[in-house]
C-alpha positions as CSV (number, residue, x, y, z in Angstrom):
1,M,-26.7,51.7,14.9
2,E,-22.8,52.4,14.3
3,R,-22.4,51.7,18.2
4,N,-23.9,48.3,18.0
5,L,-21.6,47.4,14.9
6,N,-18.7,48.5,17.1
7,V,-19.7,46.1,19.8
8,V,-20.2,43.3,17.5
9,L,-16.7,44.0,16.0
10,I,-15.0,44.3,19.2
11,A,-16.7,40.9,20.3
12,V,-15.6,39.0,17.0
13,L,-11.8,40.3,17.7
14,A,-11.9,39.3,21.2
15,F,-13.1,35.8,20.2
16,V,-10.4,35.6,17.4
17,A,-7.7,36.9,19.8
18,G,-9.0,34.3,22.5
19,F,-9.0,31.4,20.1
20,L,-5.5,32.3,18.8
21,A,-4.0,32.8,22.4
22,A,-5.6,29.4,23.6
23,N,-4.2,27.6,20.6
24,I,-0.7,29.1,21.0
25,F,-0.7,28.3,24.8
26,H,-1.7,24.7,24.1
27,Y,0.1,24.0,21.0
28,G,2.9,26.5,20.5
29,F,3.5,28.8,17.9
30,G,2.8,26.1,15.2
31,S,-0.3,25.3,13.7
32,Y,-3.6,24.9,15.7
33,M,-3.9,21.2,13.9
34,P,-0.9,19.4,15.2
35,Y,-2.2,16.0,14.5
36,Q,-1.3,16.9,10.8
37,Q,2.3,17.9,11.4
38,Y,4.1,14.6,12.0
39,R,6.4,13.5,9.3
40,L,5.6,10.1,7.4
41,P,8.4,7.8,8.2
42,N,10.6,6.2,5.4
43,K,9.5,2.7,5.0
44,A,12.8,1.5,3.9
45,E,14.5,2.5,7.3
46,Y,12.5,-0.4,9.0
47,S,13.1,-4.0,8.5
48,S,9.4,-4.8,9.2
49,N,5.8,-3.4,9.6
50,G,6.2,-4.4,13.5
51,E,9.4,-2.3,13.8
52,M,7.9,0.7,11.7
53,I,4.9,0.8,14.2
54,F,7.0,0.3,17.2
55,M,9.3,3.2,16.4
56,T,7.0,5.6,14.7
57,G,3.3,4.7,15.5
58,V,2.7,4.5,11.6
59,N,2.3,1.1,9.7
60,D,3.6,0.3,6.3
61,R,0.5,1.6,4.5
62,G,1.5,5.1,5.7
63,E,-1.4,5.1,8.4
64,R,-1.0,6.7,11.7
65,I,-2.1,4.1,14.2
66,P,-4.9,6.0,16.2
67,F,-5.0,5.8,19.9
68,T,-6.9,7.0,22.9
69,A,-5.4,8.3,26.1
70,G,-1.6,8.6,26.2
71,P,0.5,12.0,26.7
72,Q,-0.7,15.0,24.8
73,W,2.5,15.5,22.9
74,L,1.8,12.0,21.3
75,Y,-1.1,13.6,19.7
76,M,0.9,16.7,18.5
77,H,4.2,15.2,17.3
78,G,3.4,11.3,16.8
79,G,5.5,8.6,17.9
80,G,5.3,4.9,18.9
81,C,6.2,2.4,21.4
82,A,10.0,3.4,21.3
83,S,9.0,7.1,22.0
84,C,8.4,6.0,25.8
85,H,9.8,2.5,26.2
86,G,13.1,3.2,24.4
87,D,14.5,1.8,21.0
88,D,15.3,-1.3,22.8
89,G,11.8,-1.9,24.6
90,K,13.3,-2.1,28.0
91,G,11.8,1.1,29.3
92,G,13.3,2.8,32.4
93,I,12.2,6.3,30.8
94,Y,10.1,8.9,32.4
95,P,8.2,10.3,29.6
96,M,7.3,14.0,29.5
97,M,4.2,15.0,31.5
98,C,3.6,11.6,32.8
99,G,5.4,11.2,36.2
100,I,5.8,7.4,35.5
101,K,8.8,5.2,34.8
102,T,7.9,3.0,31.7
103,P,8.4,-0.9,32.1
104,D,10.3,-3.4,30.1
105,I,8.0,-4.4,27.2
106,R,10.3,-7.1,25.4
107,Y,8.1,-10.2,24.9
108,S,10.5,-12.4,26.9
109,T,10.0,-10.2,29.9
110,L,6.2,-9.7,29.3
111,N,5.8,-13.4,29.0
112,K,8.4,-15.0,31.2
113,T,8.6,-12.6,34.1
114,H,5.1,-11.4,34.1
115,G,3.4,-14.5,33.0
116,M,1.6,-12.6,30.2
117,S,0.1,-14.6,27.3
118,K,-0.2,-13.2,23.8
119,E,-3.9,-12.1,24.6
120,D,-2.7,-10.3,27.8
121,I,-0.1,-8.4,25.8
122,I,-2.6,-7.4,23.3
123,R,-5.1,-6.3,26.0
124,A,-2.4,-4.2,27.7
125,I,-1.8,-2.5,24.2
126,T,-5.2,-2.0,23.0
127,K,-7.2,-1.7,26.3
128,G,-4.7,-0.5,28.9
129,V,-5.2,-3.5,31.0
130,G,-2.0,-4.7,33.0
131,D,-0.8,-8.2,33.9
132,E,-2.8,-8.5,37.1
133,G,-5.9,-7.0,35.4
134,E,-5.3,-3.5,36.8
135,E,-6.1,-0.4,34.5
136,L,-2.7,0.9,33.5
137,D,-1.7,4.8,33.8
138,L,-3.5,6.9,31.2
139,C,-0.2,7.9,29.9
140,M,-0.2,4.5,28.3
141,P,-1.9,5.0,24.9
142,R,-4.8,2.5,24.1
143,W,-3.5,1.7,20.5
144,Q,-6.2,0.8,18.1
145,M,-4.6,-1.4,15.6
146,S,-5.8,-4.1,12.9
147,E,-5.2,-7.8,13.8
148,K,-2.1,-7.7,11.4
149,D,-0.6,-4.5,12.9
150,I,-0.7,-6.0,16.3
151,N,0.6,-9.2,15.3
152,D,3.4,-7.8,13.4
153,V,4.3,-5.5,16.7
154,L,4.3,-8.7,18.7
155,E,6.7,-10.3,16.4
156,Y,9.0,-7.2,16.5
157,L,8.7,-7.4,20.5
158,K,9.9,-11.0,20.3
159,Q,13.1,-10.0,18.3
160,L,13.8,-7.4,21.0
161,G,14.2,-10.2,23.5
C-alpha cells in the first residue's frame, strides 16, 4: 500500500514539475497566465479612441481588443497596430518571430496606392484578407472590433496620411 502511495506521489510531482517547466519554457519566469499581465494604458495619453487602439490594442473603455492569429508575444504582452507597423503606420518592420516586413498601413497608401476601399481595409484588419483577395500572413492578427472601434481606427489611419 505504501509503495502505491509513493508511486502516486511521484507521478503527481512529475506532472507538476512538467507543467511548470512547460510554462516557464513557453512564457518565461512570469506567470503562466500572460494574457492578464499587460498594463492598461492611460486614456489621457491619446487624442482619440482610434489612436489608443492603434498604439495599444485597448479601447477607450479599457477593453483589450480580442484577436485571432498574430504573433505569440502579442497574446502575452499586448500591443496594437503600432507594435508591428510603427507609430507612424509606415511599416518596414520585421516583427519578432514573424519573418515578414510589415506594410505601410496609412489610409492614403491603402486607398490610393493599393486601391482599397473602406470595406477592403476593414476586411484586412478583421479577416486577414489582402488587397487582391489573398489571405494575409498569420502574423497579421485578425482583430475582432466593434463597428465603433474599427471606424475610430480608420479615422486615425486617415490622420496618419
